[in-house]
One Martini backbone bead per residue (centre of mass of N, CA, C, O) as a GRO file, in nm:
protein
  391
    1UNK     BB    1   0.096   0.032   0.022
    2UNK     BB    2   0.071   0.360  -0.025
    3UNK     BB    3   0.188   0.659   0.155
    4UNK     BB    4   0.260   0.919  -0.008
    5UNK     BB    5  -0.061   1.005  -0.072
    6UNK     BB    6  -0.133   1.051   0.267
    7UNK     BB    7  -0.017   1.303   0.351
    8UNK     BB    8  -0.059   1.549   0.556
    9UNK     BB    9  -0.193   1.865   0.561
   10UNK     BB   10  -0.177   2.215   0.654
   11UNK     BB   11  -0.423   2.281   0.548
   12UNK     BB   12  -0.742   2.324   0.514
   13UNK     BB   13  -1.033   2.236   0.518
   14UNK     BB   14  -1.226   2.056   0.254
   15UNK     BB   15  -1.553   2.091   0.251
   16UNK     BB   16  -1.648   1.995  -0.033
   17UNK     BB   17  -1.526   1.714  -0.003
   18UNK     BB   18  -1.675   1.629   0.259
   19UNK     BB   19  -1.965   1.670   0.147
   20UNK     BB   20  -1.946   1.461  -0.082
   21UNK     BB   21  -1.888   1.214   0.093
   22UNK     BB   22  -2.148   1.229   0.264
   23UNK     BB   23  -2.346   1.225   0.046
   24UNK     BB   24  -2.256   0.954  -0.071
   25UNK     BB   25  -2.323   0.788   0.186
   26UNK     BB   26  -2.625   0.835   0.191
   27UNK     BB   27  -2.691   0.710  -0.073
   28UNK     BB   28  -2.580   0.428  -0.018
   29UNK     BB   29  -2.739   0.368   0.231
   30UNK     BB   30  -3.020   0.390   0.109
   31UNK     BB   31  -2.989   0.185  -0.114
   32UNK     BB   32  -2.925  -0.046   0.077
   33UNK     BB   33  -3.179  -0.030   0.249
   34UNK     BB   34  -3.376  -0.084   0.007
   35UNK     BB   35  -3.265  -0.390  -0.026
   36UNK     BB   36  -3.168  -0.481   0.313
   37UNK     BB   37  -3.163  -0.263   0.510
   38UNK     BB   38  -2.999  -0.136   0.797
   39UNK     BB   39  -2.742  -0.313   0.767
   40UNK     BB   40  -2.655  -0.205   0.486
   41UNK     BB   41  -2.626   0.088   0.590
   42UNK     BB   42  -2.417   0.026   0.814
   43UNK     BB   43  -2.198  -0.097   0.618
   44UNK     BB   44  -2.130   0.175   0.488
   45UNK     BB   45  -2.028   0.302   0.751
   46UNK     BB   46  -1.798   0.098   0.797
   47UNK     BB   47  -1.652   0.171   0.538
   48UNK     BB   48  -1.604   0.463   0.591
   49UNK     BB   49  -1.435   0.417   0.850
   50UNK     BB   50  -1.213   0.255   0.711
   51UNK     BB   51  -1.115   0.469   0.522
   52UNK     BB   52  -1.026   0.667   0.736
   53UNK     BB   53  -0.835   0.471   0.882
   54UNK     BB   54  -0.641   0.415   0.656
   55UNK     BB   55  -0.558   0.696   0.579
   56UNK     BB   56  -0.471   0.817   0.868
   57UNK     BB   57  -0.267   0.559   0.911
   58UNK     BB   58  -0.142   0.426   0.668
   59UNK     BB   59  -0.247   0.129   0.633
   60UNK     BB   60  -0.019  -0.132   0.534
   61UNK     BB   61   0.113  -0.395   0.303
   62UNK     BB   62   0.305  -0.342   0.069
   63UNK     BB   63   0.523  -0.157   0.210
   64UNK     BB   64   0.561  -0.317   0.477
   65UNK     BB   65   0.674  -0.580   0.359
   66UNK     BB   66   0.903  -0.460   0.198
   67UNK     BB   67   1.054  -0.320   0.437
   68UNK     BB   68   1.108  -0.583   0.593
   69UNK     BB   69   1.271  -0.736   0.376
   70UNK     BB   70   1.488  -0.498   0.320
   71UNK     BB   71   1.506  -0.327   0.639
   72UNK     BB   72   1.368  -0.440   0.905
   73UNK     BB   73   1.095  -0.291   0.919
   74UNK     BB   74   0.813  -0.357   1.174
   75UNK     BB   75   0.582  -0.176   1.261
   76UNK     BB   76   0.348  -0.268   1.069
   77UNK     BB   77   0.356  -0.562   1.138
   78UNK     BB   78   0.288  -0.530   1.439
   79UNK     BB   79   0.003  -0.401   1.383
   80UNK     BB   80  -0.115  -0.642   1.242
   81UNK     BB   81  -0.095  -0.839   1.480
   82UNK     BB   82  -0.286  -0.673   1.659
   83UNK     BB   83  -0.526  -0.687   1.476
   84UNK     BB   84  -0.546  -1.004   1.491
   85UNK     BB   85  -0.574  -1.029   1.799
   86UNK     BB   86  -0.837  -0.871   1.833
   87UNK     BB   87  -1.015  -1.031   1.645
   88UNK     BB   88  -0.998  -1.335   1.763
   89UNK     BB   89  -1.132  -1.265   2.042
   90UNK     BB   90  -1.413  -1.259   1.877
   91UNK     BB   91  -1.426  -1.474   1.656
   92UNK     BB   92  -1.383  -1.757   1.787
   93UNK     BB   93  -1.626  -1.763   1.976
   94UNK     BB   94  -1.850  -1.698   1.754
   95UNK     BB   95  -1.777  -1.940   1.565
   96UNK     BB   96  -1.829  -2.159   1.773
   97UNK     BB   97  -2.133  -2.060   1.829
   98UNK     BB   98  -2.270  -1.924   1.555
   99UNK     BB   99  -2.268  -1.631   1.708
  100UNK     BB  100  -2.350  -1.247   1.717
  101UNK     BB  101  -2.574  -1.089   1.865
  102UNK     BB  102  -2.781  -1.308   1.743
  103UNK     BB  103  -2.613  -1.373   1.489
  104UNK     BB  104  -2.538  -1.547   1.238
  105UNK     BB  105  -2.207  -1.705   1.176
  106UNK     BB  106  -1.927  -1.703   0.946
  107UNK     BB  107  -1.631  -1.783   0.794
  108UNK     BB  108  -1.323  -1.775   0.621
  109UNK     BB  109  -1.309  -2.097   0.462
  110UNK     BB  110  -1.060  -2.232   0.250
  111UNK     BB  111  -0.900  -2.384   0.026
  112UNK     BB  112  -0.596  -2.576  -0.011
  113UNK     BB  113  -0.396  -2.502  -0.306
  114UNK     BB  114  -0.284  -2.407  -0.605
  115UNK     BB  115  -0.456  -2.150  -0.643
  116UNK     BB  116  -0.375  -2.017  -0.394
  117UNK     BB  117  -0.068  -2.009  -0.432
  118UNK     BB  118  -0.063  -1.859  -0.708
  119UNK     BB  119  -0.248  -1.623  -0.637
  120UNK     BB  120  -0.082  -1.500  -0.390
  121UNK     BB  121   0.171  -1.448  -0.551
  122UNK     BB  122   0.050  -1.259  -0.763
  123UNK     BB  123  -0.051  -1.052  -0.556
  124UNK     BB  124   0.221  -0.975  -0.435
  125UNK     BB  125   0.342  -0.876  -0.701
  126UNK     BB  126   0.129  -0.667  -0.773
  127UNK     BB  127   0.140  -0.473  -0.521
  128UNK     BB  128   0.435  -0.370  -0.590
  129UNK     BB  129   0.350  -0.236  -0.872
  130UNK     BB  130   0.104  -0.072  -0.775
  131UNK     BB  131   0.117   0.018  -0.452
  132UNK     BB  132  -0.112  -0.191  -0.360
  133UNK     BB  133  -0.389  -0.326  -0.239
  134UNK     BB  134  -0.700  -0.375  -0.193
  135UNK     BB  135  -0.750  -0.145   0.024
  136UNK     BB  136  -0.533   0.061  -0.090
  137UNK     BB  137  -0.658   0.115  -0.364
  138UNK     BB  138  -0.918   0.231  -0.260
  139UNK     BB  139  -0.813   0.462  -0.064
  140UNK     BB  140  -0.631   0.610  -0.273
  141UNK     BB  141  -0.846   0.660  -0.484
  142UNK     BB  142  -1.045   0.807  -0.287
  143UNK     BB  143  -0.805   1.035  -0.218
  144UNK     BB  144  -0.690   1.101  -0.538
  145UNK     BB  145  -0.524   0.885  -0.683
  146UNK     BB  146  -0.475   0.843  -1.004
  147UNK     BB  147  -0.296   0.578  -1.029
  148UNK     BB  148  -0.500   0.413  -0.852
  149UNK     BB  149  -0.734   0.426  -1.053
  150UNK     BB  150  -0.599   0.257  -1.262
  151UNK     BB  151  -0.549   0.008  -1.082
  152UNK     BB  152  -0.851  -0.042  -1.028
  153UNK     BB  153  -0.934  -0.105  -1.315
  154UNK     BB  154  -0.733  -0.342  -1.352
  155UNK     BB  155  -0.851  -0.514  -1.110
  156UNK     BB  156  -1.129  -0.550  -1.230
  157UNK     BB  157  -1.028  -0.690  -1.487
  158UNK     BB  158  -0.881  -0.930  -1.347
  159UNK     BB  159  -1.119  -1.044  -1.187
  160UNK     BB  160  -1.300  -1.101  -1.439
  161UNK     BB  161  -1.099  -1.280  -1.604
  162UNK     BB  162  -1.091  -1.515  -1.384
  163UNK     BB  163  -1.407  -1.603  -1.432
  164UNK     BB  164  -1.336  -1.758  -1.710
  165UNK     BB  165  -1.118  -1.979  -1.658
  166UNK     BB  166  -0.848  -2.002  -1.847
  167UNK     BB  167  -0.678  -2.225  -1.644
  168UNK     BB  168  -0.876  -2.422  -1.483
  169UNK     BB  169  -0.850  -2.344  -1.160
  170UNK     BB  170  -1.121  -2.479  -1.042
  171UNK     BB  171  -0.961  -2.783  -1.083
  172UNK     BB  172  -0.757  -2.769  -0.898
  173UNK     BB  173  -0.591  -2.898  -0.644
  174UNK     BB  174  -0.670  -3.004  -0.299
  175UNK     BB  175  -0.700  -3.033   0.073
  176UNK     BB  176  -0.903  -2.828   0.162
  177UNK     BB  177  -1.068  -2.722   0.456
  178UNK     BB  178  -0.924  -2.550   0.753
  179UNK     BB  179  -1.003  -2.523   1.112
  180UNK     BB  180  -0.902  -2.427   1.424
  181UNK     BB  181  -1.168  -2.415   1.561
  182UNK     BB  182  -1.265  -2.697   1.484
  183UNK     BB  183  -1.018  -2.848   1.609
  184UNK     BB  184  -1.001  -2.683   1.921
  185UNK     BB  185  -1.156  -2.462   1.966
  186UNK     BB  186  -1.159  -2.171   2.116
  187UNK     BB  187  -0.950  -2.193   2.326
  188UNK     BB  188  -0.733  -2.341   2.168
  189UNK     BB  189  -0.706  -2.147   1.944
  190UNK     BB  190  -0.646  -1.891   2.118
  191UNK     BB  191  -0.373  -2.006   2.218
  192UNK     BB  192  -0.225  -2.073   1.954
  193UNK     BB  193  -0.257  -1.791   1.815
  194UNK     BB  194  -0.136  -1.627   2.034
  195UNK     BB  195   0.141  -1.755   2.041
  196UNK     BB  196   0.199  -1.694   1.726
  197UNK     BB  197   0.182  -1.386   1.738
  198UNK     BB  198   0.383  -1.334   1.966
  199UNK     BB  199   0.626  -1.454   1.816
  200UNK     BB  200   0.611  -1.269   1.559
  201UNK     BB  201   0.648  -1.006   1.729
  202UNK     BB  202   0.919  -1.078   1.838
  203UNK     BB  203   1.073  -1.125   1.575
  204UNK     BB  204   1.035  -0.850   1.455
  205UNK     BB  205   1.164  -0.693   1.681
  206UNK     BB  206   1.438  -0.823   1.665
  207UNK     BB  207   1.517  -0.777   1.371
  208UNK     BB  208   1.518  -0.468   1.409
  209UNK     BB  209   1.720  -0.438   1.637
  210UNK     BB  210   1.955  -0.589   1.495
  211UNK     BB  211   1.975  -0.378   1.257
  212UNK     BB  212   1.904  -0.080   1.428
  213UNK     BB  213   1.881  -0.112   1.776
  214UNK     BB  214   1.580  -0.008   1.715
  215UNK     BB  215   1.243   0.042   1.744
  216UNK     BB  216   0.972   0.156   1.617
  217UNK     BB  217   0.699   0.334   1.700
  218UNK     BB  218   0.348   0.291   1.727
  219UNK     BB  219   0.308   0.610   1.846
  220UNK     BB  220   0.341   0.761   1.612
  221UNK     BB  221   0.145   1.070   1.587
  222UNK     BB  222   0.003   1.114   1.863
  223UNK     BB  223   0.059   1.426   1.917
  224UNK     BB  224  -0.005   1.553   1.612
  225UNK     BB  225  -0.278   1.442   1.594
  226UNK     BB  226  -0.628   1.385   1.490
  227UNK     BB  227  -0.939   1.251   1.466
  228UNK     BB  228  -1.006   1.405   1.184
  229UNK     BB  229  -0.710   1.488   1.038
  230UNK     BB  230  -0.480   1.372   1.143
  231UNK     BB  231  -0.261   1.140   1.223
  232UNK     BB  232  -0.251   0.803   1.291
  233UNK     BB  233  -0.164   0.561   1.474
  234UNK     BB  234  -0.124   0.239   1.423
  235UNK     BB  235  -0.267   0.123   1.667
  236UNK     BB  236  -0.535   0.271   1.588
  237UNK     BB  237  -0.557   0.133   1.308
  238UNK     BB  238  -0.583  -0.158   1.413
  239UNK     BB  239  -0.823  -0.138   1.593
  240UNK     BB  240  -1.020  -0.025   1.374
  241UNK     BB  241  -0.999  -0.271   1.182
  242UNK     BB  242  -1.102  -0.479   1.386
  243UNK     BB  243  -1.381  -0.346   1.420
  244UNK     BB  244  -1.468  -0.371   1.134
  245UNK     BB  245  -1.483  -0.673   1.126
  246UNK     BB  246  -1.671  -0.721   1.354
  247UNK     BB  247  -1.899  -0.552   1.242
  248UNK     BB  248  -1.935  -0.727   0.987
  249UNK     BB  249  -1.997  -0.995   1.139
  250UNK     BB  250  -2.251  -0.878   1.288
  251UNK     BB  251  -2.415  -0.762   1.014
  252UNK     BB  252  -2.337  -1.005   0.780
  253UNK     BB  253  -2.227  -1.293   0.904
  254UNK     BB  254  -1.934  -1.201   0.795
  255UNK     BB  255  -1.655  -1.110   0.684
  256UNK     BB  256  -1.433  -0.912   0.546
  257UNK     BB  257  -1.433  -0.787   0.218
  258UNK     BB  258  -1.329  -0.671  -0.133
  259UNK     BB  259  -1.272  -0.826  -0.439
  260UNK     BB  260  -1.547  -0.942  -0.528
  261UNK     BB  261  -1.672  -0.684  -0.637
  262UNK     BB  262  -1.486  -0.650  -0.887
  263UNK     BB  263  -1.610  -0.885  -1.042
  264UNK     BB  264  -1.886  -0.777  -1.054
  265UNK     BB  265  -1.839  -0.530  -1.203
  266UNK     BB  266  -1.719  -0.643  -1.450
  267UNK     BB  267  -1.968  -0.830  -1.523
  268UNK     BB  268  -2.171  -0.589  -1.562
  269UNK     BB  269  -2.013  -0.442  -1.789
  270UNK     BB  270  -2.009  -0.689  -1.979
  271UNK     BB  271  -2.315  -0.718  -1.998
  272UNK     BB  272  -2.372  -0.442  -2.120
  273UNK     BB  273  -2.171  -0.515  -2.373
  274UNK     BB  274  -2.300  -0.835  -2.439
  275UNK     BB  275  -2.196  -1.041  -2.243
  276UNK     BB  276  -2.255  -1.393  -2.146
  277UNK     BB  277  -2.181  -1.431  -1.821
  278UNK     BB  278  -2.418  -1.622  -1.719
  279UNK     BB  279  -2.271  -1.889  -1.874
  280UNK     BB  280  -2.062  -1.907  -1.666
  281UNK     BB  281  -1.980  -2.103  -1.417
  282UNK     BB  282  -1.911  -1.895  -1.196
  283UNK     BB  283  -2.214  -1.738  -1.234
  284UNK     BB  284  -2.451  -1.941  -1.185
  285UNK     BB  285  -2.438  -1.924  -0.849
  286UNK     BB  286  -2.437  -1.596  -0.862
  287UNK     BB  287  -2.648  -1.341  -0.748
  288UNK     BB  288  -2.496  -1.075  -0.800
  289UNK     BB  289  -2.538  -1.040  -1.107
  290UNK     BB  290  -2.855  -0.968  -1.092
  291UNK     BB  291  -2.827  -0.787  -0.872
  292UNK     BB  292  -2.782  -0.525  -0.688
  293UNK     BB  293  -2.510  -0.363  -0.570
  294UNK     BB  294  -2.684  -0.273  -0.299
  295UNK     BB  295  -2.688  -0.597  -0.214
  296UNK     BB  296  -2.388  -0.590  -0.188
  297UNK     BB  297  -2.177  -0.586   0.063
  298UNK     BB  298  -1.896  -0.530  -0.074
  299UNK     BB  299  -1.978  -0.287  -0.239
  300UNK     BB  300  -2.100  -0.109  -0.011
  301UNK     BB  301  -1.816  -0.099   0.142
  302UNK     BB  302  -1.636   0.000  -0.082
  303UNK     BB  303  -1.783   0.272  -0.128
  304UNK     BB  304  -1.754   0.365   0.173
  305UNK     BB  305  -1.436   0.366   0.165
  306UNK     BB  306  -1.394   0.572  -0.047
  307UNK     BB  307  -1.552   0.798   0.099
  308UNK     BB  308  -1.374   0.796   0.358
  309UNK     BB  309  -1.107   0.881   0.205
  310UNK     BB  310  -1.223   1.149   0.098
  311UNK     BB  311  -1.284   1.273   0.368
  312UNK     BB  312  -0.996   1.253   0.490
  313UNK     BB  313  -0.857   1.426   0.277
  314UNK     BB  314  -1.027   1.681   0.333
  315UNK     BB  315  -0.954   1.695   0.644
  316UNK     BB  316  -0.627   1.712   0.567
  317UNK     BB  317  -0.593   1.878   0.295
  318UNK     BB  318  -0.511   1.653   0.044
  319UNK     BB  319  -0.696   1.702  -0.200
  320UNK     BB  320  -0.486   1.636  -0.511
  321UNK     BB  321  -0.522   1.567  -0.821
  322UNK     BB  322  -0.317   1.403  -1.075
  323UNK     BB  323  -0.311   1.354  -1.422
  324UNK     BB  324  -0.010   1.276  -1.403
  325UNK     BB  325   0.224   1.012  -1.513
  326UNK     BB  326   0.440   0.799  -1.558
  327UNK     BB  327   0.443   0.548  -1.778
  328UNK     BB  328   0.588   0.326  -1.609
  329UNK     BB  329   0.404   0.351  -1.373
  330UNK     BB  330   0.132   0.291  -1.526
  331UNK     BB  331   0.219   0.012  -1.612
  332UNK     BB  332   0.242  -0.098  -1.317
  333UNK     BB  333  -0.048  -0.038  -1.240
  334UNK     BB  334  -0.176  -0.235  -1.445
  335UNK     BB  335  -0.026  -0.485  -1.388
  336UNK     BB  336  -0.084  -0.500  -1.081
  337UNK     BB  337  -0.391  -0.510  -1.108
  338UNK     BB  338  -0.419  -0.762  -1.277
  339UNK     BB  339  -0.267  -0.951  -1.074
  340UNK     BB  340  -0.453  -0.908  -0.832
  341UNK     BB  341  -0.721  -0.986  -0.956
  342UNK     BB  342  -0.650  -1.274  -1.044
  343UNK     BB  343  -0.533  -1.365  -0.761
  344UNK     BB  344  -0.775  -1.322  -0.575
  345UNK     BB  345  -0.956  -1.545  -0.716
  346UNK     BB  346  -0.778  -1.788  -0.675
  347UNK     BB  347  -0.734  -1.707  -0.344
  348UNK     BB  348  -1.001  -1.607  -0.211
  349UNK     BB  349  -0.843  -1.325  -0.201
  350UNK     BB  350  -0.682  -1.095   0.003
  351UNK     BB  351  -0.558  -0.914   0.264
  352UNK     BB  352  -0.850  -0.928   0.375
  353UNK     BB  353  -1.004  -1.195   0.307
  354UNK     BB  354  -0.749  -1.394   0.346
  355UNK     BB  355  -0.580  -1.287   0.566
  356UNK     BB  356  -0.734  -1.151   0.783
  357UNK     BB  357  -1.010  -1.319   0.771
  358UNK     BB  358  -0.885  -1.593   0.761
  359UNK     BB  359  -0.733  -1.571   1.033
  360UNK     BB  360  -0.983  -1.484   1.209
  361UNK     BB  361  -1.112  -1.773   1.132
  362UNK     BB  362  -0.883  -2.008   1.142
  363UNK     BB  363  -0.748  -2.042   0.860
  364UNK     BB  364  -0.515  -2.202   0.667
  365UNK     BB  365  -0.527  -2.017   0.413
  366UNK     BB  366  -0.415  -1.757   0.545
  367UNK     BB  367  -0.134  -1.866   0.587
  368UNK     BB  368  -0.055  -1.949   0.309
  369UNK     BB  369  -0.102  -1.676   0.174
  370UNK     BB  370   0.121  -1.519   0.320
  371UNK     BB  371   0.366  -1.695   0.217
  372UNK     BB  372   0.301  -1.643  -0.097
  373UNK     BB  373   0.294  -1.336  -0.097
  374UNK     BB  374   0.585  -1.288  -0.004
  375UNK     BB  375   0.710  -1.398  -0.248
  376UNK     BB  376   0.592  -1.189  -0.437
  377UNK     BB  377   0.709  -0.946  -0.298
  378UNK     BB  378   1.013  -1.010  -0.344
  379UNK     BB  379   0.987  -0.986  -0.651
  380UNK     BB  380   0.856  -0.709  -0.682
  381UNK     BB  381   1.074  -0.541  -0.543
  382UNK     BB  382   1.281  -0.609  -0.784
  383UNK     BB  383   1.092  -0.473  -1.023
  384UNK     BB  384   1.042  -0.170  -0.966
  385UNK     BB  385   1.293  -0.018  -1.108
  386UNK     BB  386   1.191  -0.089  -1.399
  387UNK     BB  387   0.952   0.152  -1.341
  388UNK     BB  388   1.071   0.381  -1.139
  389UNK     BB  389   1.047   0.269  -0.862
  390UNK     BB  390   1.086   0.257  -0.557
  391UNK     BB  391   1.239   0.053  -0.311
   0.00000   0.00000   0.00000
C-alpha cells in the first residue's frame, strides 16, 4: 500500500470535498437500506469508517511487507499482528458458537490448494508493482490518487478475467478447507493463535532491533495527530480495522472482504457490453450478477470505504488529484492491478478477505496465503526499479 499519497497537509479542511463524501455516503446507505434494510446501510457506514482509518493511519500491507523484507523495519508488521490478535478474541468464540449478538455468523474458511498458492503469489507480486493492496488501492483511489484509480480499473479487469477460468484453475487440486476453531475449539484455538502471534511479534521486534539497534514506535504521530484530520498512530489504525471486521461479522454474518466486488463490477460492465457472462460456470450460482450492486455487501462497503478515504483526504486538506504520471509508473499500475485482480480470485481473496479475515476465522488458507504472498512481494520488490518505482 502506498503511503506517499496520504501524507496529511497543513492546509485548511476542504469542506466541499468532505460534503461530497458525506452526501455520497447518505446515497449509498439509502440505496443499501432499500435493498436489504438497516444492516446494509450500517455496513456502508462501517466501510466509510474503514476508509478514514486506512487513510489517516496509512495502514498498509504492500509497502510495509516490502520494508520489512528489505530493511527489517517492522513497525507496520507489528501493527498488523495487533490487529489480528484483537480480531481473533472476538471471532473465535463467535465462530465456535455460531452467533454474534444474536446473529448467525460464519468465517472465511477456504480450500488450500494450487490455485491459492499461485493466486497469492500473483497478488503479492502485483501489489508491489501497483503500490497498493486490495484495501490500499481503494482508499488511495478514493483519496484522489490518480495512478491508483488506474490500478483499480485494472484490478477490476483482472478480477473479472479470472472468472472466465482461462487456466481451468477452478479444477486445480486442493487438500480441502481446515479451521483451527473447528479442530481445537475456541479456547484451544485462541491459545494456539495467541502464542503464534506473540512469537511473530517478538521475531519482528528482534529482527528490527538486530538490524537498527532500536525499533520504531507504534505510537508515532500520537502527539501531532487529531481524530478528524489525522494522522493516526498505527496502533489506533490496527484497533480501528479490527473493529471494522468485528462490525462486519456482526452485521453481515461473515467477515470483511474487498475484492469479490471487483469481479462483480467487471461482470456487470461486460453484461452491459453484450457479453453473456451469466453462461460462465463461475457466475451460474452467483446471485450478485443479477442483483443490484447495493444488495451486495462487499460492493456497499467498498463504496463506503472510498467515500471515507475521500472525506479523510478533505479533512486533512490533502485532496489534490494529479492527472499526470510517468508512463512506466502507469504501466506498473496496470500490470500490478491485473495481477492482483487475477490472483485474488484464484486465492479466494486479498490481504483483507484471505489474510486478515482468513486468519481471523482460524483458516489454514489465511496462513498459506501469507507465505505465498510474501514470496510474490520479494520478487515484486526487485522488479519495481524497472518501472522507475522507489525501492
